[in-house]
Kinemage of the C-alpha trace (Angstrom):
@kinemage 1
@onewidth
@group {chain A} dominant
@subgroup {mainchain}
@vectorlist {calphas} color= white
{ca unk a 1} P 42.378 9.267 0.151
{ca unk a 2} L 41.679 6.243 2.327
{ca unk a 3} L 44.429 4.864 4.458
{ca unk a 4} L 44.798 1.111 4.927
{ca unk a 5} L 43.444 1.325 8.470
{ca unk a 6} L 40.394 3.262 7.185
{ca unk a 7} L 39.303 0.535 4.734
{ca unk a 8} L 37.478 -1.539 7.327
{ca unk a 9} L 35.692 1.531 8.698
{ca unk a 10} L 34.716 2.585 5.158
{ca unk a 11} L 33.419 -0.904 4.294
{ca unk a 12} L 31.304 -0.958 7.446
{ca unk a 13} L 29.852 2.462 6.703
{ca unk a 14} L 28.404 1.658 3.258
{ca unk a 15} L 25.131 -0.249 2.963
{ca unk a 16} L 25.228 -3.923 2.180
{ca unk a 17} L 24.152 -3.955 -1.457
{ca unk a 18} L 22.741 -7.473 -1.342
{ca unk a 19} L 20.487 -6.547 1.560
{ca unk a 20} L 19.525 -3.265 -0.118
{ca unk a 21} L 18.572 -5.089 -3.310
{ca unk a 22} L 16.553 -7.649 -1.371
{ca unk a 23} L 14.707 -4.910 0.501
{ca unk a 24} L 14.003 -3.057 -2.763
{ca unk a 25} L 12.602 -6.232 -4.339
{ca unk a 26} L 10.415 -6.878 -1.303
{ca unk a 27} L 9.159 -3.299 -1.403
{ca unk a 28} L 8.174 -3.716 -5.064
{ca unk a 29} L 6.266 -6.894 -4.217
{ca unk a 30} L 4.460 -5.114 -1.371
{ca unk a 31} L 3.612 -2.138 -3.598
{ca unk a 32} L 2.203 -4.485 -6.245
{ca unk a 33} L 0.138 -6.345 -3.655
{ca unk a 34} L -1.150 -3.059 -2.220
{ca unk a 35} L -2.141 -1.855 -5.691
{ca unk a 36} L -4.010 -5.109 -6.302
{ca unk a 37} L -5.810 -4.876 -2.946
{ca unk a 38} L -6.867 -1.305 -3.683
{ca unk a 39} L -8.274 -2.251 -7.088
{ca unk a 40} L -10.016 -5.404 -5.818
{ca unk a 41} L -11.605 -3.470 -2.972
{ca unk a 42} L -12.669 -0.636 -5.278
{ca unk a 43} L -14.217 -3.133 -7.729
{ca unk a 44} L -16.111 -4.847 -4.903
{ca unk a 45} L -17.486 -1.546 -3.633
{ca unk a 46} L -18.539 -0.548 -7.156
{ca unk a 47} L -20.291 -3.900 -7.609
{ca unk a 48} L -22.158 -3.487 -4.316
{ca unk a 49} L -23.168 0.048 -5.285
{ca unk a 50} L -24.854 -1.307 -8.434
{ca unk a 51} L -27.181 -3.653 -6.531
{ca unk a 52} L -30.718 -2.314 -6.946
{ca unk a 53} L -32.111 -0.678 -3.802
{ca unk a 54} L -35.077 -3.059 -3.542
{ca unk a 55} L -32.703 -6.043 -3.444
{ca unk a 56} L -30.087 -4.387 -1.219
{ca unk a 57} L -32.749 -3.436 1.346
{ca unk a 58} L -33.420 -7.146 1.946
{ca unk a 59} L -29.953 -7.513 3.478
{ca unk a 60} L -28.855 -6.385 6.918
{ca unk a 61} L -26.344 -3.561 6.985
{ca unk a 62} L -22.773 -4.452 7.851
{ca unk a 63} L -21.998 -3.392 11.422
{ca unk a 64} L -19.389 -0.639 11.701
{ca unk a 65} L -19.084 -0.278 7.899
{ca unk a 66} L -19.141 3.172 6.378
{ca unk a 67} L -18.897 3.660 2.621
{ca unk a 68} L -17.461 7.145 3.195
{ca unk a 69} L -14.776 5.699 5.461
{ca unk a 70} L -14.000 2.972 2.924
{ca unk a 71} L -13.684 5.515 0.100
{ca unk a 72} L -11.487 7.778 2.252
{ca unk a 73} L -9.244 4.877 3.272
{ca unk a 74} L -8.874 3.709 -0.325
{ca unk a 75} L -8.060 7.246 -1.436
{ca unk a 76} L -5.372 7.593 1.223
{ca unk a 77} L -3.935 4.171 0.387
{ca unk a 78} L -3.754 5.100 -3.301
{ca unk a 79} L -2.040 8.417 -2.460
{ca unk a 80} L 0.453 6.634 -0.236
{ca unk a 81} L 1.150 4.070 -2.928
{ca unk a 82} L 1.618 6.652 -5.685
{ca unk a 83} L 3.437 9.418 -3.800
{ca unk a 84} L 4.861 7.824 -0.668
{ca unk a 85} L 2.819 10.142 1.564
{ca unk a 86} L -0.765 11.025 2.414
{ca unk a 87} L -1.952 14.509 1.460
{ca unk a 88} L -4.505 16.067 3.804
């Protein structure tokens, strides 16, 4: 049982619920934004992949861009978003 002199110590030891709720709401917004970015990026890469080779060859390649790296990064981002960790 808490003593009167322990009340202040107890109150200071529990998280501030208002701040916790605000942080949880911000995390949900960030997760939603991350999910949208993943899907937008995936859709863009799929669109680019459908460009016929004879048309695509007329364009310069993007410096330092690797489709494999992009796919790997998107996969890791999706794993992180869904599970909270990246599986190797």
